[in-house]
Backbone as JSON Lines, residues from 0, in Angstrom:
{"i":0,"aa":"X","n":[17.65,-1.74,13.89],"ca":[18.37,-2.51,14.88],"c":[19.85,-2.62,14.55]}
{"i":1,"aa":"X","n":[20.17,-2.84,13.27],"ca":[21.57,-2.92,12.85],"c":[22.26,-1.57,13.0]}
{"i":2,"aa":"X","n":[21.56,-0.5,12.67],"ca":[22.14,0.83,12.8],"c":[22.43,1.16,14.26]}
{"i":3,"aa":"X","n":[21.49,0.8,15.15],"ca":[21.72,1.04,16.58],"c":[22.91,0.25,17.08]}
{"i":4,"aa":"X","n":[23.08,-0.95,16.56],"ca":[24.25,-1.75,16.94],"c":[25.54,-1.07,16.51]}
{"i":5,"aa":"X","n":[25.56,-0.56,15.27],"ca":[26.76,0.07,14.74],"c":[27.06,1.4,15.43]}
{"i":6,"aa":"X","n":[26.02,2.19,15.67],"ca":[26.23,3.53,16.24],"c":[26.42,3.52,17.75]}
{"i":7,"aa":"X","n":[25.67,2.64,18.43],"ca":[25.65,2.7,19.89],"c":[26.19,1.44,20.56]}
{"i":8,"aa":"X","n":[26.49,0.42,19.76],"ca":[27.03,-0.8,20.33],"c":[26.04,-1.57,21.18]}
{"i":9,"aa":"X","n":[24.75,-1.48,20.87],"ca":[23.74,-2.19,21.66],"c":[23.0,-3.19,20.78]}
{"i":10,"aa":"X","n":[22.62,-4.28,21.37],"ca":[21.76,-5.25,20.7],"c":[20.36,-5.14,21.29]}
{"i":11,"aa":"X","n":[19.38,-5.63,20.57],"ca":[18.02,-5.54,21.07],"c":[17.13,-6.55,20.36]}
{"i":12,"aa":"X","n":[15.97,-6.76,20.94],"ca":[14.97,-7.65,20.36],"c":[14.06,-6.83,19.47]}
{"i":13,"aa":"X","n":[13.86,-7.3,18.22],"ca":[12.99,-6.63,17.26],"c":[11.79,-7.54,16.99]}
{"i":14,"aa":"X","n":[10.61,-7.02,17.21],"ca":[9.38,-7.8,17.03],"c":[8.52,-7.13,15.97]}
{"i":15,"aa":"X","n":[8.05,-7.93,15.02],"ca":[7.14,-7.41,13.99],"c":[6.09,-8.47,13.7]}
{"i":16,"aa":"X","n":[4.83,-8.13,13.88],"ca":[3.76,-9.12,13.73],"c":[3.02,-8.93,12.4]}
{"i":17,"aa":"X","n":[2.36,-10.0,11.97],"ca":[1.53,-9.93,10.78],"c":[0.34,-8.98,10.99]}
{"i":18,"aa":"X","n":[-0.25,-9.04,12.18],"ca":[-1.38,-8.17,12.48],"c":[-0.97,-6.71,12.37]}
{"i":19,"aa":"X","n":[0.13,-6.34,13.04],"ca":[0.58,-4.95,12.99],"c":[0.93,-4.51,11.59]}
{"i":20,"aa":"X","n":[1.53,-5.41,10.81],"ca":[1.91,-5.07,9.44],"c":[0.68,-4.83,8.57]}
{"i":21,"aa":"X","n":[-0.35,-5.66,8.76],"ca":[-1.58,-5.49,7.98],"c":[-2.24,-4.14,8.28]}
{"i":22,"aa":"X","n":[-2.21,-3.75,9.55],"ca":[-2.81,-2.47,9.91],"c":[-1.97,-1.31,9.37]}
{"i":23,"aa":"X","n":[-0.64,-1.45,9.41],"ca":[0.23,-0.39,8.89],"c":[0.0,-0.2,7.39]}
{"i":24,"aa":"X","n":[-0.21,-1.3,6.66],"ca":[-0.45,-1.21,5.22],"c":[-1.77,-0.5,4.92]}
{"i":25,"aa":"X","n":[-2.69,-0.51,5.88],"ca":[-3.98,0.17,5.71],"c":[-4.01,1.5,6.45]}
{"i":26,"aa":"X","n":[-2.82,2.02,6.73],"ca":[-2.73,3.22,7.57],"c":[-3.57,4.38,7.1]}
{"i":27,"aa":"X","n":[-3.59,4.63,5.79],"ca":[-4.35,5.77,5.27],"c":[-5.85,5.59,5.53]}
{"i":28,"aa":"X","n":[-6.37,4.39,5.22],"ca":[-7.79,4.14,5.43],"c":[-8.18,4.15,6.9]}
{"i":29,"aa":"X","n":[-7.33,3.56,7.74],"ca":[-7.63,3.53,9.18],"c":[-7.59,4.94,9.76]}
{"i":30,"aa":"X","n":[-6.6,5.72,9.34],"ca":[-6.52,7.1,9.83],"c":[-7.75,7.89,9.44]}
{"i":31,"aa":"X","n":[-8.22,7.68,8.2],"ca":[-9.44,8.37,7.76],"c":[-10.63,7.95,8.62]}
{"i":32,"aa":"X","n":[-10.7,6.64,8.95],"ca":[-11.8,6.18,9.8],"c":[-11.71,6.81,11.19]}
{"i":33,"aa":"X","n":[-10.5,6.87,11.76],"ca":[-10.33,7.43,13.1],"c":[-10.72,8.91,13.13]}
{"i":34,"aa":"X","n":[-10.56,9.6,12.01],"ca":[-10.92,11.02,11.97],"c":[-12.4,11.24,11.65]}
{"i":35,"aa":"X","n":[-12.94,10.43,10.7],"ca":[-14.29,10.71,10.19],"c":[-15.3,9.62,10.5]}
{"i":36,"aa":"X","n":[-14.84,8.44,10.93],"ca":[-15.77,7.36,11.25],"c":[-16.36,6.68,10.04]}
{"i":37,"aa":"X","n":[-15.73,6.82,8.87],"ca":[-16.27,6.24,7.65],"c":[-15.59,4.91,7.35]}
{"i":38,"aa":"X","n":[-16.39,3.87,7.17],"ca":[-15.86,2.56,6.81],"c":[-15.5,2.55,5.32]}
{"i":39,"aa":"X","n":[-14.42,1.85,4.95],"ca":[-14.07,1.77,3.52],"c":[-15.06,0.89,2.76]}
{"i":40,"aa":"X","n":[-15.12,1.09,1.46],"ca":[-15.97,0.25,0.62],"c":[-15.38,-1.15,0.54]}
{"i":41,"aa":"X","n":[-16.23,-2.18,0.41],"ca":[-15.76,-3.54,0.29],"c":[-15.06,-3.76,-1.04]}
{"i":42,"aa":"X","n":[-14.15,-4.72,-1.07],"ca":[-13.37,-5.0,-2.25],"c":[-14.04,-6.07,-3.12]}
{"i":43,"aa":"X","n":[-13.75,-6.09,-4.44],"ca":[-14.31,-7.14,-5.29],"c":[-13.79,-8.51,-4.88]}
{"i":44,"aa":"X","n":[-14.58,-9.53,-5.13],"ca":[-14.22,-10.89,-4.73],"c":[-13.85,-11.72,-5.96]}
{"i":45,"aa":"X","n":[-12.63,-12.22,-5.98],"ca":[-12.14,-12.99,-7.13],"c":[-12.25,-14.49,-6.89]}
{"i":46,"aa":"X","n":[-11.9,-14.94,-5.69],"ca":[-11.95,-16.36,-5.36],"c":[-13.09,-16.6,-4.36]}
{"i":47,"aa":"X","n":[-14.13,-17.34,-4.74],"ca":[-15.28,-17.54,-3.85],"c":[-14.94,-18.22,-2.53]}
{"i":48,"aa":"X","n":[-13.81,-18.95,-2.49],"ca":[-13.44,-19.68,-1.27],"c":[-12.35,-18.98,-0.48]}
{"i":49,"aa":"X","n":[-11.95,-17.79,-0.93],"ca":[-10.93,-17.02,-0.2],"c":[-11.43,-15.57,-0.15]}
{"i":50,"aa":"X","n":[-12.53,-15.41,0.59],"ca":[-13.17,-14.1,0.63],"c":[-14.09,-14.01,1.84]}
{"i":51,"aa":"X","n":[-14.98,-13.04,1.87],"ca":[-15.83,-12.78,3.03],"c":[-17.3,-12.97,2.66]}
{"i":52,"aa":"X","n":[-18.1,-13.29,3.7],"ca":[-19.54,-13.48,3.5],"c":[-20.32,-12.87,4.66]}
{"i":53,"aa":"X","n":[-21.46,-12.29,4.35],"ca":[-22.34,-11.7,5.35],"c":[-23.26,-12.78,5.91]}
{"i":54,"aa":"X","n":[-23.4,-12.78,7.23],"ca":[-24.22,-13.8,7.9],"c":[-25.57,-13.21,8.32]}
{"i":55,"aa":"X","n":[-26.37,-14.04,8.95],"ca":[-27.74,-13.66,9.29],"c":[-27.81,-12.43,10.18]}
{"i":56,"aa":"X","n":[-26.84,-12.28,11.08],"ca":[-26.87,-11.15,12.02],"c":[-26.19,-9.89,11.48]}
{"i":57,"aa":"X","n":[-25.85,-9.89,10.19],"ca":[-25.22,-8.72,9.59],"c":[-23.72,-8.66,9.77]}
{"i":58,"aa":"X","n":[-23.14,-9.6,10.51],"ca":[-21.69,-9.66,10.69],"c":[-21.08,-10.53,9.6]}
{"i":59,"aa":"X","n":[-19.78,-10.36,9.38],"ca":[-19.11,-11.05,8.29],"c":[-18.1,-12.07,8.81]}
{"i":60,"aa":"X","n":[-17.92,-13.14,8.04],"ca":[-16.84,-14.09,8.28],"c":[-16.0,-14.19,7.02]}
{"i":61,"aa":"X","n":[-14.79,-14.72,7.16],"ca":[-13.93,-14.92,6.0],"c":[-13.59,-16.4,5.87]}
{"i":62,"aa":"X","n":[-13.43,-16.84,4.64],"ca":[-12.97,-18.19,4.33],"c":[-11.56,-18.11,3.76]}
{"i":63,"aa":"X","n":[-10.74,-19.11,4.05],"ca":[-9.38,-19.16,3.51],"c":[-9.08,-20.52,2.92]}
{"i":64,"aa":"X","n":[-9.94,-20.99,2.03],"ca":[-9.86,-22.36,1.53],"c":[-9.1,-22.42,0.2]}
{"i":65,"aa":"X","n":[-7.79,-22.27,0.24],"ca":[-7.01,-22.3,-0.99],"c":[-6.75,-23.71,-1.49]}
{"i":66,"aa":"X","n":[-6.69,-24.67,-0.57],"ca":[-6.43,-26.06,-0.97],"c":[-7.74,-26.72,-1.41]}
{"i":67,"aa":"X","n":[-7.76,-27.33,-2.61],"ca":[-8.99,-27.99,-3.1],"c":[-9.53,-29.06,-2.16]}
{"i":68,"aa":"X","n":[-8.68,-29.59,-1.27],"ca":[-9.14,-30.66,-0.38],"c":[-10.27,-30.22,0.54]}
{"i":69,"aa":"X","n":[-10.43,-28.9,0.75],"ca":[-11.44,-28.4,1.67],"c":[-12.82,-28.23,1.03]}
{"i":70,"aa":"X","n":[-12.92,-28.38,-0.27],"ca":[-14.17,-28.09,-0.95],"c":[-15.33,-28.95,-0.45]}
{"i":71,"aa":"X","n":[-15.12,-30.27,-0.43],"ca":[-16.22,-31.15,-0.01],"c":[-16.58,-30.92,1.45]}
{"i":72,"aa":"X","n":[-15.58,-30.64,2.28],"ca":[-15.85,-30.36,3.69],"c":[-16.69,-29.12,3.88]}
{"i":73,"aa":"X","n":[-16.44,-28.1,3.07],"ca":[-17.26,-26.89,3.14],"c":[-18.7,-27.19,2.75]}
{"i":74,"aa":"X","n":[-18.86,-27.92,1.66],"ca":[-20.22,-28.25,1.2],"c":[-20.99,-29.0,2.28]}
{"i":75,"aa":"X","n":[-20.33,-29.93,2.96],"ca":[-20.98,-30.68,4.04],"c":[-21.31,-29.78,5.22]}
{"i":76,"aa":"X","n":[-20.36,-28.9,5.57],"ca":[-20.54,-28.04,6.75],"c":[-21.72,-27.09,6.58]}
{"i":77,"aa":"X","n":[-21.95,-26.63,5.36],"ca":[-23.06,-25.67,5.14],"c":[-24.33,-26.38,4.65]}
{"i":78,"aa":"X","n":[-24.33,-27.71,4.73],"ca":[-25.49,-28.51,4.3],"c":[-25.84,-28.28,2.83]}
{"i":79,"aa":"X","n":[-24.8,-28.2,2.01],"ca":[-25.02,-28.07,0.57],"c":[-24.18,-29.11,-0.17]}
{"i":80,"aa":"X","n":[-24.37,-30.4,0.2],"ca":[-23.64,-31.47,-0.46],"c":[-23.91,-31.51,-1.96]}
{"i":81,"aa":"X","n":[-25.05,-30.93,-2.37],"ca":[-25.37,-30.92,-3.79],"c":[-24.36,-30.13,-4.62]}
{"i":82,"aa":"X","n":[-23.66,-29.2,-3.97],"ca":[-22.67,-28.41,-4.69],"c":[-21.38,-29.16,-4.95]}
{"i":83,"aa":"X","n":[-21.14,-30.22,-4.16],"ca":[-19.86,-30.92,-4.24],"c":[-19.55,-31.39,-5.65]}
{"i":84,"aa":"X","n":[-20.52,-32.01,-6.29],"ca":[-20.3,-32.56,-7.63],"c":[-21.0,-31.75,-8.72]}
{"i":85,"aa":"X","n":[-21.46,-30.57,-8.38],"ca":[-22.04,-29.69,-9.39],"c":[-20.97,-29.43,-10.45]}
{"i":86,"aa":"X","n":[-21.29,-29.7,-11.69],"ca":[-20.29,-29.61,-12.76],"c":[-19.71,-28.2,-12.92]}
{"i":87,"aa":"X","n":[-20.42,-27.2,-12.41],"ca":[-19.89,-25.84,-12.47],"c":[-18.78,-25.6,-11.46]}
{"i":88,"aa":"X","n":[-18.83,-26.37,-10.34],"ca":[-17.96,-26.06,-9.22],"c":[-17.04,-27.21,-8.79]}
{"i":89,"aa":"X","n":[-17.05,-28.35,-9.48],"ca":[-16.34,-29.52,-8.96],"c":[-14.85,-29.53,-9.28]}
{"i":90,"aa":"X","n":[-14.33,-28.45,-9.86],"ca":[-12.89,-28.29,-10.05],"c":[-12.49,-26.89,-9.6]}
{"i":91,"aa":"X","n":[-11.23,-26.69,-9.2],"ca":[-10.79,-25.33,-8.83],"c":[-11.01,-24.33,-9.96]}
{"i":92,"aa":"X","n":[-10.74,-24.77,-11.19],"ca":[-10.93,-23.87,-12.33],"c":[-12.4,-23.49,-12.51]}
{"i":93,"aa":"X","n":[-13.27,-24.47,-12.29],"ca":[-14.7,-24.21,-12.41],"c":[-15.19,-23.25,-11.35]}
{"i":94,"aa":"X","n":[-14.68,-23.4,-10.13],"ca":[-15.11,-22.52,-9.05],"c":[-14.71,-21.07,-9.31]}
{"i":95,"aa":"X","n":[-13.51,-20.88,-9.91],"ca":[-13.09,-19.53,-10.26],"c":[-13.85,-19.03,-11.48]}
{"i":96,"aa":"X","n":[-13.97,-19.87,-12.5],"ca":[-14.65,-19.47,-13.72],"c":[-16.11,-19.15,-13.53]}
{"i":97,"aa":"X","n":[-16.74,-19.83,-12.55],"ca":[-18.16,-19.59,-12.26],"c":[-18.31,-18.91,-10.9]}
{"i":98,"aa":"X","n":[-17.39,-18.01,-10.63],"ca":[-17.34,-17.4,-9.29],"c":[-18.63,-16.7,-8.92]}
{"i":99,"aa":"X","n":[-19.24,-15.98,-9.82],"ca":[-20.44,-15.23,-9.46],"c":[-21.58,-16.16,-9.04]}
{"i":100,"aa":"X","n":[-21.72,-17.26,-9.73],"ca":[-22.77,-18.22,-9.37],"c":[-22.47,-18.86,-8.03]}
{"i":101,"aa":"X","n":[-21.2,-19.22,-7.8],"ca":[-20.83,-19.86,-6.54],"c":[-20.95,-18.88,-5.38]}
{"i":102,"aa":"X","n":[-20.53,-17.66,-5.58],"ca":[-20.67,-16.65,-4.52],"c":[-22.13,-16.49,-4.15]}
{"i":103,"aa":"X","n":[-23.01,-16.47,-5.14],"ca":[-24.43,-16.34,-4.86],"c":[-24.96,-17.51,-4.03]}
{"i":104,"aa":"X","n":[-24.51,-18.73,-4.35],"ca":[-24.93,-19.91,-3.59],"c":[-24.43,-19.82,-2.15]}
{"i":105,"aa":"X","n":[-23.19,-19.44,-1.97],"ca":[-22.62,-19.37,-0.63],"c":[-23.22,-18.22,0.17]}
{"i":106,"aa":"X","n":[-23.48,-17.11,-0.49],"ca":[-24.13,-15.99,0.21],"c":[-25.48,-16.43,0.77]}
{"i":107,"aa":"X","n":[-26.24,-17.15,-0.03],"ca":[-27.55,-17.63,0.42],"c":[-27.41,-18.57,1.61]}
{"i":108,"aa":"X","n":[-26.4,-19.44,1.57],"ca":[-26.2,-20.39,2.67],"c":[-25.81,-19.68,3.96]}
{"i":109,"aa":"X","n":[-24.91,-18.73,3.88],"ca":[-24.4,-18.08,5.09],"c":[-25.41,-17.13,5.73]}
{"i":110,"aa":"X","n":[-26.43,-16.72,4.99],"ca":[-27.44,-15.86,5.6],"c":[-28.43,-16.63,6.46]}
{"i":111,"aa":"X","n":[-28.25,-17.95,6.58],"ca":[-29.2,-18.74,7.36],"c":[-28.83,-18.85,8.83]}
{"i":112,"aa":"X","n":[-27.61,-18.45,9.2],"ca":[-27.19,-18.54,10.6],"c":[-26.35,-17.31,10.97]}
{"i":113,"aa":"X","n":[-26.26,-17.05,12.28],"ca":[-25.43,-15.95,12.76],"c":[-23.94,-16.29,12.57]}
{"i":114,"aa":"X","n":[-23.12,-15.26,12.55],"ca":[-21.7,-15.47,12.27],"c":[-21.02,-16.42,13.27]}
{"i":115,"aa":"X","n":[-21.23,-16.21,14.55],"ca":[-20.54,-17.05,15.53],"c":[-20.97,-18.51,15.42]}
{"i":116,"aa":"X","n":[-22.23,-18.73,15.07],"ca":[-22.71,-20.1,14.88],"c":[-22.0,-20.73,13.68]}
{"i":117,"aa":"X","n":[-21.86,-19.97,12.6],"ca":[-21.15,-20.49,11.43],"c":[-19.68,-20.76,11.74]}
{"i":118,"aa":"X","n":[-19.06,-19.86,12.47],"ca":[-17.64,-20.05,12.78],"c":[-17.42,-21.32,13.6]}
{"i":119,"aa":"X","n":[-18.32,-21.57,14.51],"ca":[-18.22,-22.8,15.32],"c":[-18.35,-24.03,14.42]}
{"i":120,"aa":"X","n":[-19.3,-23.99,13.49],"ca":[-19.5,-25.13,12.58],"c":[-18.28,-25.32,11.68]}
{"i":121,"aa":"X","n":[-17.76,-24.25,11.12],"ca":[-16.63,-24.33,10.21],"c":[-15.36,-24.79,10.91]}
{"i":122,"aa":"X","n":[-15.14,-24.29,12.1],"ca":[-13.95,-24.7,12.85],"c":[-14.04,-26.16,13.27]}
{"i":123,"aa":"X","n":[-15.24,-26.59,13.63],"ca":[-15.44,-28.0,13.98],"c":[-15.13,-28.9,12.79]}
{"i":124,"aa":"X","n":[-15.34,-28.39,11.58],"ca":[-15.03,-29.15,10.36],"c":[-13.58,-28.95,9.92]}
{"i":125,"aa":"X","n":[-12.8,-28.23,10.75],"ca":[-11.38,-27.99,10.48],"c":[-11.16,-27.2,9.19]}
{"i":126,"aa":"X","n":[-12.03,-26.21,8.97],"ca":[-11.94,-25.36,7.78],"c":[-11.37,-23.99,8.16]}
{"i":127,"aa":"X","n":[-10.37,-23.51,7.45],"ca":[-9.78,-22.2,7.77],"c":[-10.8,-21.08,7.6]}
{"i":128,"aa":"X","n":[-11.04,-20.36,8.69],"ca":[-12.04,-19.3,8.67],"c":[-11.77,-18.35,9.83]}
{"i":129,"aa":"X","n":[-12.49,-17.26,9.85],"ca":[-12.35,-16.32,10.96],"c":[-13.35,-15.19,10.83]}
{"i":130,"aa":"X","n":[-13.52,-14.4,11.89],"ca":[-14.42,-13.25,11.82],"c":[-13.77,-12.13,11.03]}
{"i":131,"aa":"X","n":[-14.59,-11.33,10.39],"ca":[-14.1,-10.12,9.71],"c":[-14.4,-8.93,10.61]}
{"i":132,"aa":"X","n":[-13.37,-8.24,11.01],"ca":[-13.55,-7.03,11.81],"c":[-13.55,-5.81,10.9]}
{"i":133,"aa":"X","n":[-14.57,-4.98,11.01],"ca":[-14.47,-3.69,10.34],"c":[-13.57,-2.79,11.17]}
{"i":134,"aa":"X","n":[-13.34,-1.58,10.71],"ca":[-12.4,-0.71,11.43],"c":[-12.88,-0.4,12.85]}
{"i":135,"aa":"X","n":[-14.18,-0.25,13.0],"ca":[-14.71,0.05,14.34],"c":[-14.41,-1.1,15.3]}
{"i":136,"aa":"X","n":[-14.64,-2.34,14.86],"ca":[-14.36,-3.49,15.72],"c":[-12.86,-3.66,15.94]}
{"i":137,"aa":"X","n":[-12.07,-3.39,14.91],"ca":[-10.62,-3.53,15.01],"c":[-10.04,-2.62,16.09]}
{"i":138,"aa":"X","n":[-10.56,-1.4,16.2],"ca":[-10.01,-0.45,17.17],"c":[-10.33,-0.84,18.61]}
{"i":139,"aa":"X","n":[-11.16,-1.87,18.81],"ca":[-11.48,-2.34,20.16],"c":[-10.83,-3.69,20.47]}
{"i":140,"aa":"X","n":[-10.1,-4.26,19.48],"ca":[-9.46,-5.55,19.69],"c":[-8.37,-5.45,20.76]}
{"i":141,"aa":"X","n":[-8.4,-6.32,21.8],"ca":[-7.39,-6.24,22.87],"c":[-5.96,-6.3,22.37]}
{"i":142,"aa":"X","n":[-5.66,-7.15,21.38],"ca":[-4.29,-7.27,20.9],"c":[-3.85,-6.01,20.15]}
{"i":143,"aa":"X","n":[-4.77,-5.39,19.43],"ca":[-4.45,-4.14,18.73],"c":[-4.1,-3.05,19.73]}
{"i":144,"aa":"X","n":[-4.88,-2.95,20.79],"ca":[-4.65,-1.91,21.8],"c":[-3.42,-2.2,22.63]}
{"i":145,"aa":"X","n":[-3.24,-3.47,23.04],"ca":[-2.1,-3.82,23.89],"c":[-0.77,-3.56,23.19]}
{"i":146,"aa":"X","n":[-0.73,-3.79,21.88],"ca":[0.5,-3.59,21.12],"c":[0.62,-2.2,20.52]}
{"i":147,"aa":"X","n":[-0.37,-1.34,20.81],"ca":[-0.38,0.04,20.33],"c":[-0.29,0.12,18.81]}
{"i":148,"aa":"X","n":[-0.93,-0.86,18.13],"ca":[-1.02,-0.76,16.68],"c":[-1.96,0.37,16.28]}
{"i":149,"aa":"X","n":[-2.88,0.69,17.16],"ca":[-3.66,1.93,17.06],"c":[-3.49,2.65,18.38]}
{"i":150,"aa":"X","n":[-3.07,3.9,18.3],"ca":[-2.81,4.65,19.52],"c":[-3.32,6.07,19.33]}
{"i":151,"aa":"X","n":[-2.92,6.99,20.18],"ca":[-3.41,8.37,20.05],"c":[-2.29,9.35,20.35]}
{"i":152,"aa":"X","n":[-2.42,10.53,19.79],"ca":[-1.49,11.63,20.03],"c":[-2.31,12.9,20.26]}
{"i":153,"aa":"X","n":[-1.67,13.87,20.9],"ca":[-2.36,15.15,21.12],"c":[-1.9,16.15,20.07]}
{"i":154,"aa":"X","n":[-2.88,16.69,19.37],"ca":[-2.62,17.7,18.35],"c":[-2.99,19.07,18.92]}
{"i":155,"aa":"X","n":[-2.16,20.09,18.7],"ca":[-2.45,21.4,19.29],"c":[-3.76,22.0,18.81]}
{"i":156,"aa":"X","n":[-4.22,21.63,17.62],"ca":[-5.46,22.19,17.1],"c":[-6.66,21.25,17.26]}
{"i":157,"aa":"X","n":[-6.42,19.94,17.11],"ca":[-7.51,18.97,17.08],"c":[-7.7,18.23,18.4]}
{"i":158,"aa":"X","n":[-6.78,18.39,19.33],"ca":[-6.86,17.65,20.58],"c":[-6.39,16.22,20.41]}
{"i":159,"aa":"X","n":[-6.97,15.29,21.15],"ca":[-6.58,13.88,21.1],"c":[-7.08,13.26,19.8]}
{"i":160,"aa":"X","n":[-6.16,12.7,19.02],"ca":[-6.55,12.08,17.75],"c":[-5.97,10.67,17.67]}
{"i":161,"aa":"X","n":[-6.7,9.76,17.03],"ca":[-6.24,8.39,16.85],"c":[-5.26,8.3,15.68]}
{"i":162,"aa":"X","n":[-4.24,7.49,15.84],"ca":[-3.25,7.29,14.78],"c":[-2.88,5.81,14.73]}
{"i":163,"aa":"X","n":[-2.34,5.39,13.59],"ca":[-1.86,4.03,13.43],"c":[-0.44,3.95,13.96]}
{"i":164,"aa":"X","n":[-0.17,2.97,14.83],"ca":[1.15,2.81,15.4],"c":[2.08,2.03,14.48]}
{"i":165,"aa":"X","n":[3.26,1.78,14.97],"ca":[4.26,1.04,14.19],"c":[4.09,-0.46,14.4]}
{"i":166,"aa":"X","n":[4.23,-1.26,13.34],"ca":[4.18,-2.71,13.51],"c":[5.48,-3.27,14.06]}
{"i":167,"aa":"X","n":[6.51,-2.43,14.16],"ca":[7.84,-2.88,14.62],"c":[8.08,-2.37,16.02]}
{"i":168,"aa":"X","n":[8.34,-3.28,16.94],"ca":[8.65,-2.92,18.31],"c":[10.11,-3.31,18.6]}
{"i":169,"aa":"X","n":[10.89,-2.36,19.09],"ca":[12.29,-2.6,19.43],"c":[12.52,-2.25,20.89]}
{"i":170,"aa":"X","n":[13.26,-3.1,21.58],"ca":[13.36,-2.97,23.04],"c":[14.24,-1.81,23.48]}
{"i":171,"aa":"X","n":[15.21,-1.41,22.67],"ca":[16.15,-0.37,23.1],"c":[15.97,0.95,22.36]}
{"i":172,"aa":"X","n":[15.47,0.91,21.16],"ca":[15.26,2.15,20.39],"c":[13.82,2.16,19.89]}
{"i":173,"aa":"X","n":[12.89,2.58,20.73],"ca":[11.46,2.53,20.4],"c":[11.14,3.25,19.1]}
{"i":174,"aa":"X","n":[10.19,2.69,18.36],"ca":[9.72,3.3,17.12],"c":[8.25,3.64,17.28]}
{"i":175,"aa":"X","n":[7.71,4.28,16.26],"ca":[6.29,4.6,16.28],"c":[6.05,6.09,16.29]}
{"i":176,"aa":"X","n":[4.82,6.5,16.11],"ca":[4.5,7.93,16.05],"c":[4.68,8.6,17.41]}
{"i":177,"aa":"X","n":[5.31,9.79,17.39],"ca":[5.47,10.53,18.65],"c":[5.02,11.98,18.55]}
{"i":178,"aa":"X","n":[4.57,12.4,17.37],"ca":[4.0,13.73,17.24],"c":[3.12,13.77,15.99]}
{"i":179,"aa":"X","n":[2.2,14.7,15.98],"ca":[1.3,14.84,14.84],"c":[1.98,15.66,13.74]}
{"i":180,"aa":"X","n":[1.3,15.78,12.61],"ca":[1.84,16.57,11.5],"c":[2.04,18.02,11.95]}
{"i":181,"aa":"X","n":[3.1,18.66,11.49],"ca":[3.36,20.04,11.92],"c":[2.36,21.03,11.35]}
{"i":182,"aa":"X","n":[2.19,22.14,12.06],"ca":[1.39,23.24,11.53],"c":[2.14,23.87,10.35]}
{"i":183,"aa":"X","n":[1.42,24.57,9.5],"ca":[2.04,25.24,8.36],"c":[3.1,26.23,8.85]}
{"i":184,"aa":"X","n":[4.33,26.02,8.41],"ca":[5.42,26.92,8.78],"c":[5.97,26.72,10.18]}
{"i":185,"aa":"X","n":[5.56,25.67,10.87],"ca":[5.95,25.48,12.27],"c":[7.46,25.41,12.46]}
{"i":186,"aa":"X","n":[8.17,24.81,11.5],"ca":[9.61,24.62,11.67],"c":[10.45,25.5,10.76]}
{"i":187,"aa":"X","n":[9.82,26.49,10.15],"ca":[10.56,27.33,9.2],"c":[11.77,28.0,9.85]}
{"i":188,"aa":"X","n":[11.55,28.65,10.99],"ca":[12.66,29.35,11.65],"c":[13.75,28.37,12.09]}
{"i":189,"aa":"X","n":[13.32,27.23,12.62],"ca":[14.29,26.22,13.07],"c":[15.18,25.76,11.9]}
{"i":190,"aa":"X","n":[14.56,25.53,10.73],"ca":[15.33,25.05,9.57],"c":[16.26,26.15,9.06]}
{"i":191,"aa":"X","n":[15.77,27.38,8.99],"ca":[16.61,28.47,8.5],"c":[17.79,28.73,9.43]}
{"i":192,"aa":"X","n":[17.56,28.65,10.73],"ca":[18.67,28.81,11.68],"c":[19.71,27.71,11.5]}
{"i":193,"aa":"X","n":[19.22,26.48,11.24],"ca":[20.15,25.37,11.02],"c":[20.96,25.57,9.74]}
{"i":194,"aa":"X","n":[20.42,26.36,8.8],"ca":[21.12,26.67,7.55],"c":[21.95,27.94,7.66]}
{"i":195,"aa":"X","n":[22.15,28.41,8.93],"ca":[23.01,29.56,9.23],"c":[22.42,30.9,8.83]}
{"i":196,"aa":"X","n":[21.09,30.99,8.68],"ca":[20.47,32.3,8.53],"c":[20.46,32.98,9.9]}
{"i":197,"aa":"X","n":[20.66,34.28,9.9],"ca":[20.58,35.04,11.15],"c":[19.14,35.45,11.4]}
{"i":198,"aa":"X","n":[18.85,35.87,12.65],"ca":[17.5,36.32,12.95],"c":[17.13,37.55,12.12]}
{"i":199,"aa":"X","n":[18.13,38.4,11.86],"ca":[17.86,39.59,11.03],"c":[17.45,39.17,9.62]}
{"i":200,"aa":"X","n":[18.12,38.19,9.06],"ca":[17.77,37.71,7.72],"c":[16.38,37.06,7.72]}
{"i":201,"aa":"X","n":[16.08,36.33,8.77],"ca":[14.77,35.69,8.87],"c":[13.67,36.75,8.95]}
{"i":202,"aa":"X","n":[13.91,37.82,9.71],"ca":[12.92,38.89,9.81],"c":[12.7,39.56,8.47]}
{"i":203,"aa":"X","n":[13.8,39.77,7.69],"ca":[13.66,40.36,6.37],"c":[12.81,39.47,5.45]}
{"i":204,"aa":"X","n":[13.0,38.17,5.56],"ca":[12.19,37.23,4.75],"c":[10.72,37.32,5.15]}
{"i":205,"aa":"X","n":[10.48,37.49,6.45],"ca":[9.09,37.62,6.92],"c":[8.47,38.91,6.39]}
{"i":206,"aa":"X","n":[9.25,40.01,6.48],"ca":[8.73,41.32,6.02],"c":[8.44,41.3,4.52]}
{"i":207,"aa":"X","n":[9.26,40.54,3.77],"ca":[9.06,40.45,2.33],"c":[8.01,39.39,1.97]}
{"i":208,"aa":"X","n":[7.41,38.78,2.99],"ca":[6.4,37.73,2.82],"c":[6.92,36.52,2.01]}
{"i":209,"aa":"X","n":[8.22,36.29,2.12],"ca":[8.81,35.09,1.54],"c":[8.45,33.88,2.39]}
{"i":210,"aa":"X","n":[8.44,34.1,3.71],"ca":[8.03,33.05,4.66],"c":[6.91,33.59,5.54]}
């Protein structure tokens, strides 16, 4: 935006969202999914209250309970008040130190109801939570599609392929992907001509199998 102002004398609105940025940071994994349909492996869980859990219907939810004040509310919401004063878990340090035991307790609790039912219960208790979208669900999210965080391009060899868009939207100088990766040697002649090679010299390089 600053460069466009300096070069062209124009101002513009620059928009960058957290959602788009998160998808851009996962660009390699998302691109692999769009090509092969393979979901990435789940990540290790360090904080039992800031992670994901599988529910009865096989769908996942996430918890974002970084503040200790939410601990007792979570225990009440999942009908496990017995955990509130459990000496293993009644301090933030204990919950981290005994993470495997606490994760096991919470996993058992969350498998008793479907994800949407749990989300309704947790939100009613004013607990930070949300659904976990895998890549397949993410590519169908209306906000992802409307903002072209995932879009498509036409490749001369592969046809229509899905790609990750730009998280930055600018009103006067659009950004984002506009072509697929080049074919091997696709721009060789163009680059050599820009370097003042003549067509005769380029042909000699071809005959010598240099290019």
